[in-house]
Structure formats: C-alpha cells, structure tokens
N, C-alpha and C positions, 0 to 999 in steps of 0.2 A: 686826633688821638690824644687821650688824656695822659698827662705826665704822672707817673707813679709818685706817691709820697714817700719820703725817706724817714727812717727811724732815727730819732735823735734823743740822746739822754744828756740833760744838763744838770749841773749841781749849783745851787745857790747858797750863799752864806752872807750873814750880816752880823756885825758886832758894835755898831755905833747907832745911837739914837733909838728910835722906835723900830727895832729889828724886824718885828712881824710886818709892820707897814711897808718897810723897804722890800721885803721878800714878796709880799702880796702885790705891790705895785709893779715890781719887776716881772712877776708871772703874768700879770695882766698885759704888760707891754709885750712880752714874749708871745702871748696868744694873739695879739693884734698884728705884730710885725714879723713873726717867724713861723708860727703854725699852731695848730690846735693841740691843747694839752690832753693827752690820753690817760695818763696816770700821774698821781702825786704821792710821794712817800709821806709818812708822818713828818712832823717837824721835830728836830732833835737839837739839844743844847750840849755844847762841848766847850772845854777850855780851848783857848787859842793854841794853834799848832805852829811851830817854827819860831815865832816871837811870842813868848809865853806871858810877858808882862803887859797884858791888855785884857779887855772885857771878854766874857764868854761869847761864843758864836751861836746863832741859830742856823741850822742847816736843813736843806731839803733837796731831794732829787725829783726831777720831773721827766716824763717821757712825752715827746712832742712828735707830731707828724708834720713834716715841712716839705716844701717844694724848693727851698733855698739850697744853694750849694754850701759846702762847709765854710768857705771863705766869706760868703755872704752872711752866714750865721754869725761868724766871728765879728765881722764889721758891725752887724746889728747889735750884738751883745755889747760891744764897746760903746756904741751910741747910747744904749739903755743905761749902762753903768755911769757914763758921763752925766747924763740927765739927772741921775739920782745922786750925784755928788761924789762919785768915786774918785779918790785921789790916788795916784800911783807913786807915792813918794818913798815908800819903804816896802821892800820885799816881805811878804807875809805880815804886813802891818795891819792896823785897824782899818775897817772900811765900812761904808754904808751898805754896799752891795758888792758881791763878787759872784760872777757867773762863769762857770767853766764848762766847756764841751768835754764830756766824758767819752761818749761813743757817737758815731754817725754810721748807721748801718753796721756792716762788718769791716768798714774801711780802715786801712792803716795808712796814715798820712804823716810824713815827717818833712816839714819845711821850716825855714827860719821863723815864719810867722805862726805856724800852727802844727801841733802834734796831736794826733788822734790815733788810738785812745790816749787819754790823758796819762802822762808818764807816772804819776804818783798814786794812782787808784789803789794798788795792792798794798801800799804803805800807810793808808789813812783810814782808820775805822770810822771817822766822821763822814767819809764818803761811802765806804762799804755798807754800813748799817742802813742808810736810806735806800741804797740799791737793793738790799734784801727785800724791802717792802714791795718794789715794783718789778724787778727783773732778776730774781734769785737764780734762775736756771740759765740766764744769758751767758754765753761762752765768750770770754775775752779773746779777741781775734789774734793777739800776740802771745799771751800766756797760755791760751788754749785750755782754760779751766773756767768753771762757773763762778759767779759772784759768791755763792755760798762757800765754795772751796777756797776762794781767795780770803774770805772772812776768817774761816777756820785756820788758815795758814798764817794769818797776819801776826806780825810780831808787835804791832802797835798796842800799847797798854792803856791808851787813853779811854776814859769812860765816855760813853755816848748814851745820853738818857733822853727818853721821849719827853718832849716839852709839853707842859700843860698850859693851855690858853686860859688865862684868868678871865672870868666873866665880871 
C-alpha cells in the first residue's frame, strides 16, 4: 500500500550575501531531501523584522508534498540551513537562510522542538503575502480563518514588495 503524501508549507528567507542563490539552493535541497515542490510564491523583499538594523530580506513560500514526518522535516531543514552557513547567534538576526515550517496538513503540534502552525504567521506580512500567492483560501487550523482573512486583519504595517530579478 502506497503511503499518502503530506501537504507541507515552508517559508524561506535570506538577507546575507547572494540572497537569491541561497533561496534557490535551499529549494533545490528541499526538493531532493524533503519532497516535491508543488507551488512557489513570488519572491518578495522586506525590511528585517524583529531586529531592524540589518539588510533587507528576500522571502518566498513553497508548497511541498512529502512523505517525511514533521520532526523529520524539521531535522532536514536544520541540516540544509547548516550546510548553507546559517548561524544561530542572535534571535531574528541576519542569516544566509532561514526555513520555517508554516503548515503540515491541518496538524496542530506543540512540543518543545516544534510548533505547527508557526506561531507568528498572523503577525507577519512578509509571511502572509507569499501565502496569498499559493494558498489564499487555506484555513488556518487554529485561528480557523483563511490566509486572505488573516492578511486583511493583520496589524503589521511592514511593506512587502515583489522583488524583481535583475537580468
């Protein structure tokens, strides 16, 4: 019997070095090690959130089909981040790559190591705007409203602009 694939939404961000290359390399590693990419949002550029005295971030959301469990996804994400030079020295600090699990099916998981859905989704436009590209009607399993509704209710004033790739 074939195991069903799970719906996984990841958010990636980068604000050090060649931001686009880090994101593209991370997505390629995700596709090889976690599962197939079903959808990608546009890439967006935003000012840093939390610690504001740093370079702007590029952000993207991706939908993945995976056979891995949530904890296996988390462990694999950490391996990918480490290979790409991610240092965890400062909360919300600058980073080569940051990969967050936003949703895994409609699961609600709260452990010391992992919280799904990601606790900050509704407070961050740099997360919500890419989600509008790929899952606008998806219902948040805890807040019980769509991504569109979360965006329109958001109090975040941060500007999220579509990033133009220069040729």
